[in-house]
N, C-alpha and C positions, 0 to 999 in steps of 0.2 A: 520124340523126333527133334525137340529143341536141343537136346544134348549132342545130336549129330551135326548141327549146323556149324559150330566152330571147327569141327574136323573137316567138313567139306570145304569151308573157306580156307583153312590151312592148306589142304591138298591142292586147291585151285591156285593159291599163291605160289606154292612150290612148282607147280607145272608151268605157270606163267614165267617164273624165274628161269627154269630150264629152257623154255622156249626162247626167251630173249638171248640167253647165252649161246644157244644152238644157232640162231639165225643172225643176230646182230654182231657187228665188228666195229664198235666205236673207237675212235682215236682222238686225242686232244693235243698232240704235239704241234708246235708252231710250224707252218708251211708258208713258203714264199708264194704270195698270191698275185703278184704283179703280172700283167698290167690291169688287173681288175681293181675295182674300188670296193672297199669293205663298207658294209652298211648294217645297222642294227634296226630291226623292226620290232617295236615295243608294244606292250599291252596286248598280249596274245591269248588272253583267257578264252577257253573254249569248253563246250559242254562235256566233252569226253575226258577232261583232265582227271588225273589221279589225285585224290585228296592229299596223298603223301608226296606229291611232286609239284607243289604249287610254284616252285621257282621256275619251272619250265614255262609257265605262263607269262613271265616277265618280258622276254624278248627272244628273238631268233637272230643269229648271225647269218648274213648272206653276203655274196660277192657278185659284182656286176661288171659284165663286159659291155662296152658301148661301141656300136658298129655304125659306119657311115657318118651322117651328119651328127648323130648322137655323140660321136667321139669328141666333138668340140665343146660339148656341154661341160660347164665348169661345176664340178661337185667336189667337195672336200672329202678326202679319205677319212675312214672311221666316222662316217656320217650317220644320221638317223633318217627315217623316212620323211620327216617334215622338211629336211634340207632339199628334197627332190621336188617338192610340190610346185615350186615356181618355175621349174624347168619344163618346157613343152614336152608332152608325152611322145614317145617314139611311134613310128608307123607300125613296127612289129615289137611285141613284148613276149619274151620267152621266159617261162618259169621252168626251172630244171630241178630234178630230184635224182641225186646220185644213188648208186647201189649200196649194198650193206657195208662195204669197206671203203666207200668213196668219201671224198671231201670236196666241199665247194671251192676251196682254194685251188684245186687242180682242174677246175672246170674250163672247158673251151667254149668258144662262141657257137659251135655246132648245134643245130643245123644251119644257123646263119653262116654266111661265107664272106669274111671281110674283103677278100679280093674280088668277089663277084656278088655284091650285095643284092638281095632280092627286093629291097625297098630302100628309100632314101635314108632311113634311120632305124636302128634296132637296139634294144637293150635285152641282155641275157642275164636274168637273175637266178642264182643258184643258192639253195639253202643248205645249211648244216642243221639237221634235226636236233632236238634236245639230246644232250649227251655227246654230241659230235663237235669237234673243233672248239670254238668259243661259245657255243650255245649252252646255257646252263640247263640243268635238269638231268634226268635219267633217260638213257636210251631204252625204249620199250615199244614193242609192237602195239600195245594197247592204246597208246596215245599218238602213234605215228600219223595216222590219217587225219585225226582231228586237228593236230598241230599244223599239218600241211594245209588244210583248208583255211584255218585262221590266218596263217602267214600269206597264203595266196590272195585271200580277200583283201587284206591290208594293202598288198602291192597293187592289186587290180584297181582298188579305189584311188590310189595315188598316181598310177602311171598309165591309165587309159583315158582316151579322149571320147567323150560322148556327144553325139549330135542329135538333132531332132529325129533322125532315122535310126538311131541306136548307137552302139559302140563302133567307132571307126578305126579302132586299133585292132590289128590282127594279133590274136593271142595264140601262143604255142605252148602246150603242156608236154614237157619232155621228160622221160624217165628211162633209167637204165637198170635192168635186173630188178632188185627189190624196189628201187625207186619208181618203177612202173606202177606199183600199187597205190602210193599216195597220189601219183599223177592221175590215175584212173578214178580214184575217189573224188578228187577235185573236179574232174570232168563230169562225173555223175551227179555231184551235189551242188556245183556252182554255175555250170555253163549254160543253164537255161537263159541266163541274162546276157550271155555273150555268144550269139549264134555264129560268129565268125571264127570261133576257136577251132584249133586243130590239135589232135593228140598224136604225138610222135614218140614211140617207145620201142625199146630193144630188149628182147629176151624176157618178157614178163613171166614171172614164176607162179605156178599153182603151188603155193607153199606146202600144203599138206602132201601132195604127191612128191615134191622134191625132198621133203624131210623124210618120208618113208622110204624113198629110193636110196637115199644116203645111209639111213640107219640099217637098211638090209645088208649093206656091205659089212657092217660090224655086228650082225645078228642081234640087233636091238630093236627090231620092228615092233614087237609087242609093247615095249616100254614107250616108244615114241608115238604109238597110236594113242596112248593116254595123254601124252604131252600135247600132241597136235590137235587133240579134241578141243582145246581151249583157244584155238586161233580166233582172233576177233573177226567179226563179219566184215568189217571195213578193210580187211586185207585179203579177202576171199576174191581171187582174180576172176573166177567164173561168175560169181554174183555181180561183181562190179562191171564186167563186160556186158552183162545183160541189161545194165542200167545206163550205159554210156551211149549217147546218141550223136555226138559230134564226129566228123570224119576222122579216121585214124590211119596212120601209117605204122605197120608192125614190121620192124627189122628183126629178122630171125637168123641167128648164126647157124650155118648148116651143120657144123660139127660140135654143137654145144653138148657137152657131157654132164653139165650141172643141171641146167633147165632143158630137158630133152625136147627136141623139136615136136614130138608127139604131144607133149604137155602144152606147148605153146599153140599148136594147131587147135586144140580143144578150146582155148581162150579165143582164138580168132573166130571159131565157129559160133561161139556164144555172143559175140559182139553185136550189139543192136544197131549201131550206126553203119554208115558206109565205111569201107575199109580197103586198104591196099597192103598186101603182104609182100615184102621184099626179102628174098633169101640171100644171105651174105655168104657166097660160096667160099668154102675152104676155111672159114673162121670158126674158132671155138668161142666159148662164152665171153672171155675178156679180151680177145684179140682186137687189135686196132684196124680200122678200115684202111684198105689199100687203094692205090690208084685205079685198080681194075674195077672197084666198086663204085667209082664216081659216076658213070653213066646211070646206073640204077638209082643212086641217091638223087641225082639231078631230076630223073624222071619222077621220082617220088615227090620231090619238092614241087614240081610242076603240077602233079596230080592234086596235091594238098591245096595249093593255091587256087586251082580251078574249083575245088569243092567248097571253098570258103564262101561266106555270104557277107563279106565286109561291105558296108554301105559306101557308095562312091563319094 
């Protein structure tokens, strides 16, 4: 049996490599990120780190939108998290996780609305996971959620206001497509300490079903069944949904042909907390929200705020 162990380990590494290539689309070219502020969050070691990817534990690159009164805060670009500690925390803190081909440099303040702020001040922090943009390390599903939790905890510790009644900062965890999975992992693993948190995600994927659906188009289902079998538990949307307890808004593109609505509805059904599902009529997976969707989005924002338990 001992002689088989290296073969199994080799096979597993091969499947992980194929899985990462199939799912992840990292890019590193420079992108104009204005009017955001660039920040590096350092010392990100976490328990799920790959021993061969220690560089990914050093720091994460992220970008920050400041909305309302927070826009007057003076922060030096290319800062680190320590530079923010003397600045009063915002009323609303948004942590955003882009999709597989996304970059933090292109992030918008959504769901915060600069022209119609929902609070006096807000900060929107968007990460580039390891291997994306300027974040060192390798892009891998194995470490995605662990790195997200470590980054989130660092930002939460630095940018939330705690009173005798608890955390008075309204926290929003926002994800798009693949980014929904680290957002849900953070919700499941960290949010017991932040009862006012809200999960706001669009088109969360059940990765195994999405992978097999795509591979069927190329008659590669059998091969991808073996590859998808090594998907890490912390990117299993159904399992994560069953462990999330904070209120959640699920935005679902009506005509999504990548993450089929039926896949998303299974995640909605498994969700343990209160939830509101908003169907985005006429939109496919990556389509931009239109003016016709604004009433539904505003209603969802109102619902989310009512569900929160932020201390007065």
